[in-house]
C-alpha positions in Angstrom: 16.8 8.4 5.5 15.4 7.4 2.2 11.9 8.5 1.2 9.4 5.6 1.6 7.9 6.1 -1.9 11.5 5.9 -3.4 11.7 2.5 -1.6 8.6 1.4 -3.5 10.1 2.4 -6.8 13.1 0.3 -5.9 10.9 -2.7 -5.2 9.2 -2.4 -8.6 8.3 -5.6 -10.3 7.9 -7.4 -7.0 4.6 -9.0 -5.8 2.5 -7.4 -3.3 -0.2 -9.2 -1.4 -3.7 -8.1 -0.3 -4.2 -7.5 3.4 -7.6 -9.2 3.5 -6.8 -12.4 1.5 -3.1 -12.5 0.7 -3.8 -12.5 -2.9 -0.5 -11.7 -5.0 -0.3 -9.1 -7.7 2.7 -7.6 -9.5 3.5 -4.1 -8.3 5.3 -1.4 -10.5 6.1 2.1 -9.1 7.6 5.0 -10.8 7.5 8.7 -10.5 3.8 8.9 -11.6 2.3 6.3 -9.4 1.8 2.6 -8.8 0.3 0.1 -11.2 -0.9 -3.2 -10.0 -1.1 -6.0 -12.5 -3.5 -8.8 -11.5 -2.8 -12.4 -12.3 -6.1 -12.4 -14.4 -4.3 -9.8 -16.7 -6.2 -6.6 -15.4 -4.4 -3.7 -14.0 -5.2 -0.8 -11.7 -3.1 2.5 -11.5 -2.9 4.4 -8.2 -1.7 8.0 -8.6 1.5 8.9 -6.6 -0.4 11.6 -4.7 -2.8 8.9 -3.3 0.1 6.6 -2.4 1.9 9.5 -0.6 -1.0 10.6 1.2 -1.5 7.0 2.6 2.2 6.8 3.4 2.1 10.0 5.3 -0.9 9.1 7.3 0.4 5.7 8.2 3.7 7.1 9.4 2.0 9.9 11.3 -0.6 7.7 13.0 1.6 4.7 13.2 -1.5 2.6 12.0 -3.9 2.6 9.2 -7.1 0.6 8.7 -9.2 -0.1 5.8 -11.9 2.1 6.9 -9.6 5.1 7.0 -8.3 4.3 3.5 -11.7 4.1 2.1 -13.3 6.5 1.5 -10.9 9.0 3.2 -8.0 8.5 0.9 -9.2 6.5 -2.1 -12.6 8.2 -2.3 -15.2 6.1 -4.2 -12.5 3.8 -5.7 -13.3 0.7 -3.5 -11.0 -1.7 -5.5 -8.2 0.6 -5.1 -8.2 0.5 -1.3 -7.2 -3.3 -1.0 -4.5 -2.8 -3.5 -3.2 0.4 -1.9 -3.0 -1.4 1.4 -1.1 -4.3 -0.4 1.4 -1.7 -1.6 1.9 -0.2 1.8 2.3 -3.5 3.3 5.6 -3.9 1.2 7.3 -1.0 3.0 9.9 -1.7 5.7 8.6 -1.3 9.2 5.1 -2.2 8.2 3.2 -5.2 9.4 -0.3 -6.4 9.6 -1.9 -6.0 13.0 -2.5 -9.6 14.2 -6.0 -9.3 15.6 -7.3 -6.9 13.0 -6.6 -8.2 9.5 -7.3 -5.1 7.7 -5.1 -2.8 9.7 -1.4 -2.0 9.1 1.0 -0.9 11.8 4.2 1.1 11.2 7.0 0.4 13.5 9.7 2.4 11.6 12.7 1.3 9.6 14.6 -1.5 11.2 12.0 -2.4 13.9 
């Protein structure tokens, strides 16, 4: 099975959408990390290690909420939390938990 981070690289240049408000941003993933380009022209870089930590935790636990991402994974970087969850949301087998808007659920590939 293909590595989930490699799948993000293949999805580079697609829009990702925030979990909380469905705001679009262009996502570009490469070997070093993921860059999110805002429609306003700003950008945010998320190092690969942070993305892979979040992916690993999401797969292991089968769910991941905003309070687990921030501050446990993204540290003091609050804006990074929403963008990181937007990136994770793009992965196959990931969906937003219906009753808790800020939680992702991993059902596995081909769910």
